[in-house]
C-alpha positions, 0 to 999 in steps of 0.5 A: 669713629663717631667723630669722623662720621660727624666731621665728614657729614659736617664738611659735606654740608659746609662744601654744599653751602660754600659752592652753592652761590656759584651754582645758583648765582645766575638764576638768583641774580637774573631774578634781581637784576633782570635776564641779560643784565650786563651787570651779572658777571661783575655783581656775581664776582663781587658777592662771591668775594664778599662771602670769602671776606666773611670766611677770612673774618670768621676763620680768625674768630672761630680759630681763636675761639676754638683754642680758647673755648674748645673745638666742639663749640666751634662746630656747633656755632658755625653750623648754626650760623651758616644754616640760618643765613642760607634759609634767610638767603632764600627770601632775599630779593635785593643786592644789598641784603644779598651781600650782607647774608653771604657775608654772614654765611661766610662767617659761619662756614669758616669754622667747620673744617678747621675744628673737624680736622683739629679734633681728628689730628688730636684724637687719632694715632699718628700713623692713621690720622691721615685716613681720618682726614681723608674720609672727612675731605673726600666725603665732604667734597661730594657736597658740591656735587649734591649742590649741583644736583639740588639746583638741577632738580629744583622743580621736583623739590619745589613741588614737594615744598609747595604741597607742604607750605602752599607757596611756590618756590623758585629753583635757587630758593629751594637750593638755599632752603635745602642747605639750611635745613641740612645744617640744622639736621646735622646739629642734632646729629652732633650731640654725641660728639666729644672734646679733644683730650689734648685740648682738655689737658692743655686748659689745666696748664698755664700756657697762652691759647689762641694768641695770634702773636705767637704766629706773627712775632716769631719770624720762623713760625710766621714763614711756616704759617704763611707757607701753609696758606700758600700751599693751598692757593692753587686749589682756589685758583682752579676752583675760583677762576677756571671752574667758577667762571666757566659760564661767563668767561672760559666757555665763550673764550675757548669757543666751546661747542654748546649747541647740544644744550637746551635752554636749561642746559645752558643755565647749568654750565657753571653748576655742571663744571663745579660738579665735575670739578668736585667729583675730581677733587674728591677722587684726588683727595682719596688718592693723595691720602692713600699715596701719602700713607703709602709713601709715609710722606705728605710733602712728596705727594703735594709736589706731585700734585702741584706739577700735575696742576700746572700741566693740566692748567696749560692743557685747559687754557691751550688745548680745548679750543673748539671742543664739545662741552662734554670734553670741557666738563671732563677737563674740569674733572681732571683739574679737580683731581689735580687739586685733590691735595686739599686733604694733605694741605689741611692736615699739614697745617694742623700738624705744624703747630702746637695744641695751644694754637692748633685750632687757630692755624687749622681754621684760619689757613683753609679760610685764608686760602678760600679768601685768596680767591678775592685777590686771585680773581681781582688780579685776573680781572685787572690783567684781563683787559690788557692780556686777554682772559686766557693769558691773564689766567696763565700768568695768575696760575703760574704765580699761584703754583710757583708760590705753592711749590716754594712754600712746600719746601718751607714746611716740615714733613709731619707724617710721623709727628706727635701732636702732644706739644705746645708753642711757647 
């Protein structure tokens, strides 16, 4: 139980830091570029993509390290790295340094989820491990809600820090400092965490560990690995395109009525959209995990959620024109619920492969999915001048969801699978 609690708290901080940039990007970039700069949208997308590239690189490094040196070492190393990076980010005032720090933060953020899920799948009974991963992901998703609240309450927190340090902080600086401090506190709580027994026994055997060639040289194994990645891409299509670009693209394009918002509310459009989406994602993860336990199947639930994802994407793009910002936020909540199969996606990925490459798969897969926001948003931006923002989003969404449906058909049902095996 201690392991589940520790992993859940870790993922909470992980998600907080993962979405934090998109919550505070406008305020922090306006400080650097100046209010009203025509570079805000482009620079914001670029910096977010830099963070995702860091996660891609970090996913490979931490995944291999977890199979070679142990899962616990990944948890400690990744948390320390992204905590320090976020504290430094609070005192970053130029774009070059900002990009470097977001890349380093991405490296750190890449290790948390995969190591935690691997530990749970290897230590819990097969009939109950779905509940363990459910607790981690459901609670962790609320970190995005907390990030939005910290950004909104920055002045109050800033007043407290000013009293302590004698230095005045901006709201976006407060959000980064809080994220860094949360991670450092979490390191203390993790002192009692223990290593996976399956990993410990595997180290005594003569078997290749953390070898990427085991995934790349076997055609069937590679297709299964690629399929695990594609299953999760619609989650970051929704989060990375539809939700994260709310303020700069979709609220104006859909003619959403924001007349009831004051100046502070207008600045928080992105933060609110992210908050509602992640509340929905947390609820969706809870429901999808319970359904998978009830149906004794992970694949059936994933299929259901992908169909719902497509339906709600169509409603978002063609059914909201001229509605209020409150209705828009409620739609973000529903979209979040439809992407709430993340808990099943990461569990399926960790259950598909043997102990000697399980950490590599469980860590790289969610980070490749997160990193997919780069080609997905780039495709959206490339098509937008010719097709318009709505049609461009529709085309990209259909491709992402269609690929995920195909990929789900290519993986095995793993609900009853035993985790004590290796890849040769």
